[in-house]
C-alpha positions in Angstrom: -0.6 23.9 -18.7 -3.9 22.4 -20.1 -6.8 22.2 -17.5 -7.8 18.6 -17.1 -10.6 19.2 -15.0 -13.4 18.5 -17.4 -11.3 16.0 -19.8 -13.8 14.1 -21.7 -13.1 9.9 -21.1 -15.1 8.0 -23.4 -14.9 4.7 -25.4 -13.2 2.9 -22.4 -14.3 -0.7 -22.2 -15.3 -1.4 -18.5 -14.4 -5.2 -18.2 -16.4 -5.6 -15.2 -19.5 -4.5 -16.9 -18.9 -6.7 -19.7 -17.8 -9.6 -17.6 -21.0 -9.6 -15.2 -23.2 -9.3 -18.4 -21.4 -12.2 -19.9 -22.0 -14.4 -16.9 -19.4 -13.6 -14.3 -20.3 -14.9 -10.8 -20.4 -11.8 -8.7 -22.3 -11.5 -5.4 -23.2 -8.0 -3.9 -23.0 -8.4 -0.4 -25.4 -5.4 0.1 -28.1 -7.8 -1.5 -27.8 -10.8 0.7 -30.2 -10.6 3.6 -30.6 -14.4 4.3 -27.8 -17.0 5.3 -26.2 -19.3 2.7 -23.5 -21.7 2.3 -20.8 -21.8 -0.6 -18.1 -24.3 -1.2 -14.9 -24.0 -3.1 -11.4 -25.6 -3.4 -9.7 -22.2 -2.1 -11.2 -19.4 -0.5 -9.2 -16.1 -0.8 -9.8 -13.3 1.7 -8.8 -9.9 -0.1 -8.4 -9.0 -3.5 -5.4 -6.8 -3.2 -1.9 -7.5 -4.7 -1.7 -10.9 -3.0 -5.2 -12.1 -3.3 -5.3 -11.0 -7.0 -2.3 -12.7 -8.0 -3.1 -16.0 -6.2 -6.4 -16.0 -7.7 -5.2 -15.9 -11.2 -2.6 -18.5 -10.6 -5.0 -20.9 -9.0 -7.7 -20.7 -11.3 -5.7 -21.2 -14.3 -4.7 -24.4 -12.6 -8.5 -25.3 -12.6 -9.2 -24.9 -9.0 -12.5 -23.4 -7.8 -11.7 -20.2 -6.0 -14.0 -17.7 -4.2 -12.8 -14.2 -3.5 -14.1 -12.3 -0.5 -13.7 -8.6 -0.5 -15.0 -6.2 2.3 -14.7 -3.2 -0.1 -17.5 -2.4 -3.0 -16.9 -3.5 -6.5 -15.9 -0.1 -8.5 -14.2 0.1 -11.8 -13.5 2.6 -14.5 -16.8 4.0 -15.2 -17.3 4.7 -11.5 -13.9 6.5 -11.3 -14.8 10.3 -11.7 -11.5 11.9 -10.5 -13.5 13.4 -7.5 -11.4 13.5 -4.4 -14.2 13.2 -1.9 -15.9 10.4 -3.6 -12.6 8.5 -4.3 -11.6 9.0 -0.4 -15.1 7.8 0.6 -15.4 4.8 -1.7 -12.1 3.4 -2.3 -10.1 3.9 1.1 -10.0 2.3 4.5 -12.2 4.3 6.9 -12.6 7.0 4.2 -9.0 7.9 4.0 -9.2 8.6 7.5 -7.2 5.6 9.0 -4.5 6.6 11.4 -2.4 4.9 14.1 -4.0 4.7 17.9 -2.6 8.2 18.8 -3.3 9.9 15.4 0.5 10.3 15.0 0.6 8.7 11.6 -2.3 8.9 8.9 -2.5 5.8 6.8 -3.8 5.5 3.1 -4.8 2.2 2.4 -7.3 0.9 -0.3 -10.6 -0.7 0.4 -12.3 -2.0 -2.9 -12.0 -4.9 -5.4 -8.5 -4.6 -6.3 -7.4 -3.4 -2.9 -4.6 -0.7 -2.6 -3.5 -1.5 -6.3 -6.5 0.4 -7.6 -5.5 3.8 -5.8 -1.4 3.5 -5.6 0.7 5.7 -7.6 2.1 2.9 -9.7 5.8 2.6 -8.5 7.2 -0.8 -8.8 10.6 -1.7 -7.5 12.2 -5.0 -6.9 13.0 -5.7 -3.3 16.6 -4.5 -2.1 19.2 -7.2 -1.7 20.4 -5.7 1.5 16.6 -6.4 2.9 16.3 -9.9 1.6 19.7 -10.7 3.1 18.8 -9.2 6.5 15.5 -11.4 6.6 17.6 -14.3 6.1 20.2 -13.5 8.6 17.9 -12.2 11.3 14.3 -14.3 10.8 15.6 -17.5 9.0 13.7 -16.6 5.7 14.4 -19.3 3.3 14.9 -19.2 -0.4 13.9 -15.4 -0.6 17.2 -13.8 -1.6 17.5 -11.9 -5.1 18.6 -14.8 -7.1 15.4 -16.9 -5.9 13.0 -13.9 -6.4 14.1 -12.1 -9.6 12.5 -14.7 -12.0 9.3 -14.0 -10.0 9.8 -10.2 -10.4 10.3 -10.7 -14.1 7.3 -12.8 -14.5 5.2 -10.2 -12.8 6.8 -7.4 -14.6 5.9 -8.9 -17.8 2.3 -9.6 -16.7 1.6 -6.1 -15.3 3.5 -4.0 -17.9 6.1 -2.9 -15.6 8.8 -0.6 -17.0 10.6 2.7 -16.7 8.2 5.6 -17.4 9.7 6.9 -20.6 7.8 10.3 -20.7 9.4 13.5 -19.4 8.8 13.9 -15.5 6.2 16.6 -14.7 7.5 19.7 -13.1 6.9 18.4 -9.7 9.2 15.5 -10.2 11.7 17.4 -12.1 12.4 19.2 -8.8 14.0 15.8 -7.5 16.0 15.6 -10.7 17.2 19.1 -10.7 18.0 19.1 -7.0 19.9 15.8 -7.0 22.1 17.0 -10.1 22.7 20.0 -8.3 24.0 18.3 -5.1 25.8 15.3 -6.7 23.1 12.7 -5.5 22.0 9.7 -7.4 18.6 9.5 -9.0 16.7 7.2 -11.4 13.5 6.7 -13.2 10.7 4.7 -11.6 9.2 1.7 -13.2 5.4 1.9 -13.5 2.8 -0.8 -14.0 1.0 1.1 -16.7 -0.1 0.4 -20.3 -1.4 3.5 -22.5 -1.3 5.9 -19.6 -3.1 9.2 -20.4 -0.5 11.1 -17.9 -3.6 12.6 -16.1 -2.1 12.4 -12.6 -5.0 11.2 -10.6 -3.9 7.7 -10.1 -5.1 7.9 -6.3 -8.8 8.2 -7.4 -8.8 5.1 -9.6 -7.9 5.1 -13.2 -10.7 5.8 -15.4 -8.8 4.7 -18.5 -7.8 1.5 -17.2 -4.1 2.1 -18.0 -3.0 1.3 -14.4 -2.4 -2.5 -14.4 -4.1 -3.1 -11.2 -5.5 -6.3 -10.0 -9.0 -5.0 -11.0 -8.1 -4.9 -14.7 -5.4 -7.8 -14.9 -5.4 -10.8 -12.5 -9.1 -10.6 -11.2 -10.8 -10.6 -14.6 -8.7 -13.7 -15.7 -9.7 -15.3 -12.5 -13.4 -14.4 -13.2 -13.1 -15.7 -16.7 -11.7 -19.0 -15.1 -14.8 -19.6 -13.2 -14.0 -17.8 -9.7 -16.8 -16.3 -7.6 -16.3 -12.7 -6.1 -18.4 -11.7 -2.9 -17.8 -8.1 -2.4 -19.2 -5.8 0.2 -18.8 -8.6 2.6 -16.2 -8.9 5.3 -14.4 -12.2 6.4 -15.2 -12.2 10.0 -13.5 -15.1 11.4 -11.9 -18.4 10.2 -13.7 -21.7 10.9 -11.3 -23.8 12.8 -11.7 -27.6 13.5 -8.9 -28.6 15.8 -5.7 -27.9 14.1 -7.3 -27.2 10.7 -9.1 -24.4 9.0 -12.1 -25.5 7.1 -13.5 -22.2 5.8 -14.7 -18.6 6.6 -17.4 -16.9 8.3 -18.5 -13.9 6.2 -20.7 -11.0 7.1 -22.2 -9.1 4.3 -22.3 -5.3 4.7 -24.7 -2.6 3.6 -23.9 0.8 2.0 -23.0 2.1 5.4 -20.5 -0.7 5.9 -22.7 -2.0 8.5 -23.3 -5.9 8.7 -26.7 -6.8 7.4 -27.4 -9.7 9.7 -26.7 -12.5 7.2 -24.0 -15.0 7.4 -22.2 -16.3 4.3 -20.4 -19.6 5.2 -17.7 -20.4 2.8 -16.3 -23.9 3.1 -12.9 -24.8 1.5 -9.9 -27.1 2.5 -7.5 -24.1 1.7 -7.9 -20.7 2.8 -5.5 -17.9 1.9 -5.8 -14.7 3.9 -4.7 -11.7 1.8 -6.2 -8.6 3.6 -2.7 -7.0 4.4 -0.5 -5.7 7.2 -3.6 -4.8 9.4 -6.5 -6.8 8.3 -4.9 -10.0 7.9 -3.5 -9.9 11.7 -7.1 -8.7 13.0 -8.7 -11.7 11.1 -6.6 -14.1 12.9 -7.2 -12.5 16.2 -10.9 -12.5 15.9 -10.7 -16.1 14.9 -8.7 -16.7 17.9 -6.1 -18.4 15.9 -3.3 -20.5 17.7 -0.3 -18.1 18.3 1.8 -19.6 21.1 4.4 -17.1 20.9 2.1 -14.1 20.8 3.6 -13.0 17.5 0.4 -11.9 15.4 -0.1 -8.3 14.8 3.4 -7.7 16.3 6.4 -5.8 14.2 3.9 -4.0 11.9 5.6 -1.4 9.8 4.6 1.6 8.0 7.6 3.4 5.9 6.7 6.4 8.0 6.9 9.3 5.7 7.8 12.7 6.1 7.2 15.8 3.5 8.6 19.0 2.5 6.7 21.5 0.6 8.8 24.1 -1.8 7.4 27.1 -3.3 8.6 28.0 -6.9 8.3 31.0 -9.3 7.2 28.9 -12.2 4.2 26.7 -12.3 4.4 23.3 -10.9 0.9 21.8 -11.1 1.7 19.0 -8.9 -1.9 17.6 -9.6 -1.2 16.8 -13.1 1.1 14.2 -14.8 2.6 10.8 -13.4 2.5 11.3 -9.7 5.9 9.4 -9.3 8.4 9.1 -11.9 11.7 9.8 -10.3 13.3 8.7 -7.3 16.5 8.8 -5.3 18.1 6.0 -3.2 21.0 8.2 -2.2 20.2 7.7 1.5 18.5 4.5 1.7 21.5 2.4 2.8 23.9 5.2 3.6 24.6 4.0 7.2 24.2 0.6 6.6 21.3 -1.9 6.9 20.8 -1.6 10.8 22.2 1.8 11.5 20.5 5.2 11.6 17.3 5.2 9.6 17.6 5.3 6.0 15.2 6.7 3.7 14.0 6.9 0.0 13.3 10.2 -1.7 10.4 10.5 -4.1 7.7 13.1 -5.0 4.0 13.1 -4.1 1.0 14.4 -6.1 -1.0 17.4 -4.6 -4.7 17.7 -5.1 -6.7 20.5 -3.4 -8.3 18.0 -0.7 -4.8 16.2 0.1 -3.2 19.8 0.1 -5.7 21.2 2.8 -5.2 17.9 5.0 -1.5 18.1 4.9 -0.9 22.0 4.8 -3.6 22.7 7.6 -4.3 26.1 8.7 -7.5 28.1 9.1 -9.5 30.8 7.4 -7.2 33.2 5.7 -4.2 31.1 6.3 -5.7 27.9 4.9 -7.0 29.8 1.8 -3.7 31.4 1.1 -2.0 27.9 1.3 -4.2 26.7 -1.2 -3.9 29.6 -3.5 -0.1 28.8 -3.6 -0.9 25.2 -4.9 0.0 25.7 -8.7 3.4 26.6 -7.6 4.1 24.1 -5.1 6.2 20.9 -5.3 6.1 18.3 -2.6 8.7 15.7 -1.8 8.4 12.9 0.4 10.9 10.4 2.3 10.0 7.1 3.3 11.9 5.8 6.3 13.0 2.3 6.6 11.4 1.0 9.9 12.1 -2.3 11.5 15.8 -2.8 11.0 17.1 -1.6 14.2 16.5 -2.9 18.0 15.2 0.5 18.8 12.7 0.5 16.1 10.4 -2.6 16.4 7.3 -1.3 14.8 3.7 -1.2 15.7 1.1 -3.6 17.1 -2.3 -4.5 15.6 -5.0 -4.5 18.4 -8.8 -4.9 18.2 -11.3 -2.5 19.1 -14.3 -3.4 21.2 -16.2 -3.7 18.0 -13.6 -6.1 16.4 -12.2 -3.8 14.0 -8.4 -3.2 14.0 -6.2 -0.4 15.2 -2.5 -0.1 14.9 -0.7 1.2 17.9 2.7 2.6 16.3 4.9 4.5 18.8 6.8 7.1 17.2 10.3 6.4 19.0 13.3 8.5 19.2 15.0 6.6 16.3 12.3 7.5 13.9 12.2 11.3 15.2 16.0 11.5 14.5 15.5 10.1 11.2 12.8 12.5 10.4 14.7 15.4 11.1 17.6 14.1 8.6 14.9 13.7 6.0 13.6 17.4 6.6 17.2 18.7 6.3 17.8 16.6 3.2 14.7 17.7 1.4 15.1 21.2 2.2 18.5 21.2 0.8 17.3 19.5 -2.4 14.5 22.0 -2.8 16.7 25.1 -2.7 19.1 23.4 -4.9 16.3 22.9 -7.3 15.4 26.7 -7.1 12.8 26.8 -4.4 12.0 30.3 -3.2 10.8 29.0 0.3 10.4 25.8 1.9 8.3 24.2 4.7 8.9 20.8 6.5 5.8 18.8 7.9 6.3 19.8 11.4 3.7 21.5 13.4 6.1 24.2 14.7 7.7 25.1 11.5 7.2 28.0 9.1 8.5 28.7 5.7 12.2 29.3 5.3 13.6 31.5 2.3 17.2 29.9 2.3 18.9 26.7 2.9 20.9 28.3 5.9 17.7 29.5 7.5 16.0 26.3 7.0 19.0 24.3 8.4 19.3 26.4 11.4 15.6 26.3 12.0 15.1 22.5 11.5 18.0 21.7 13.9 16.5 23.8 16.5 13.1 22.3 16.3 11.8 19.9 18.9 11.0 16.6 17.2 8.2 14.7 19.2 5.4 12.4 18.2 2.3 13.9 16.7 4.0 17.6 16.3 6.2 15.9 13.6 4.0 15.3 10.6 4.1 11.6 9.4 2.0 9.6 7.0 2.0 6.2 5.3 0.7 4.5 2.4 2.6 1.2 2.9 1.4 -1.2 5.6 3.8 -4.3 5.9 4.3 -6.9 8.6 2.3 -8.3 11.5 2.5 -11.9 10.4 6.3 -12.4 9.9 7.6 -14.9 7.7 10.7 -16.9 8.5 11.9 -20.1 10.6 12.7 -18.4 13.6 9.5 -19.4 15.6 10.2 -16.9 18.4 9.4 -14.1 15.9 7.6 -15.7 13.1 4.3 -17.3 12.3 4.5 -18.0 8.6 6.6 -20.4 6.8 8.7 -19.3 3.8 6.1 -20.8 1.6 3.3 -18.7 3.0 1.8 -21.5 5.3 0.6 -20.6 8.8 2.8 -22.3 11.4 0.0 -23.6 13.6 -2.9 -24.3 11.4 -3.2 -26.7 8.6 -4.8 -25.2 5.4 -4.1 -21.6 5.9 -1.8 -19.7 3.9 -0.9 -15.9 4.3 0.0 -14.4 1.0 0.2 -10.7 1.4 2.6 -7.9 2.6 1.8 -8.9 6.2 4.6 -11.6 6.0 7.4 -9.3 5.6 9.6 -9.2 8.6 10.6 -5.6 8.2 9.6 -2.7 5.9 11.3 -3.0 2.5 12.8 0.5 1.7 10.9 0.5 -1.5 7.3 0.9 -2.5 5.9 -2.7 -1.9 3.7 -3.6 -4.6 6.0 -5.5 -6.9 7.5 -7.4 -3.7 4.1 -8.5 -3.0 3.5 -9.5 -6.7 6.6 -11.5 -6.7 6.4 -13.3 -3.5 2.7 -14.1 -4.1 3.1 -15.5 -7.6 6.0 -17.7 -6.1 4.0 -19.0 -3.1 0.7 -19.4 -5.1 2.5 -21.4 -7.6 3.8 -23.8 -5.0 0.4 -24.0 -3.4 -1.2 -24.9 -6.8 1.4 -27.5 -7.4 0.6 -29.1 -3.9 -2.9 -28.9 -4.1 -2.8 -30.9 -7.6 0.0 -33.2 -6.5 
């Protein structure tokens, strides 16, 4: 296979350099040393899937929008495919974010464009079963598939979402081979790309602008329509006057992500919180927003994800090619919506830094693991959390410095599901021709046959921390629905207890989804931002 480590990438237009040169209103918080006040019709906190979609729609209606982003502005010319630099510059907490007990690592974007800049492009419509559960359990209104499909179609067209037509790389082909051999269903993943070079470094920012993230789609449109972007600046708290939000207090940040001491006050009659399932609840908590039922930050979900690694005779090179192009839903709703935990099967890319973190080991053992990377295939299982009474998710809390942390107990319900995922993935790898496999469990070794793996996994003690779990999907914390005992957001995105405040991001999901969340956020955001634009112009 071709070595892409020194692939020349030239002639790619960087829309941000061009736009700033042509007059885009961009304020770098690192340069703000004195207090100032700005005004707009709408201020949007966060520039990821929810904020980016909202900004485009609202500015297209002629509304003056100010966008606030804690992360730095980085664009195609800055994406060097260097793991260390990408994790430091593009991820929350330098890609070291984790749950309170460190039992689950969390990969989440922190840059202009949010997680859409670093995700692996998988784009699925929300399962009907999930939406029906939201209606039945939380009173979510007008959010069934018949209601949302037109919005999904709109965003699929806007972001060039379609099934990936290239053959899968060898890593993803493992899923196909294993599922075919076992009679399990599989399908091709829709991806939000146009002119993709099939490099495989999507998690480090797309240097060719093929990934249709907010960075190269909705945000440039908003900027062309007169939006203002303040980056490297954290929304510290909402400004609340009685029962109404009137603006946001913003703290510019220096290169070390420390407040410069200046304050930017942004005044607006409408505020949209789009910081995601951890940052949005944290903002409401710092702001002491009314929350009579104490539900803000509760029921936060992660799609707790397990891993299984297979070693093959032939080269797999899991670092090259589209990171995710095939999936299997054989087990997502196998036991119903609210039975034992269901899970979605996908593959994940493996680059040296990520491999070292996941495979572990010391000295010679660590070296041996890395040396086998070219022949390694990595499968993952995304566990649906939040659909069972024994699995209420986690709680967002504030540290002493006001920064958030999520307390997510890994309960017996999840651990039983994790065990089943390991058995499933081990069987799949051996059916695909693996010579040995290893599940993500601190006491597991490599197993050389399906029988050996099955017996060993069945005898492992599944406990928190020792069971290896990760997450790239943070959802919930500000549940949407009419049931006020459980929900703080109405189905149109408005916050129940404050005028002028809307929540438009993945924090409004009452449970996890069972699929990668970006298209759900795009579609629901387009729906609610359009309704908000109609309201503001009425």
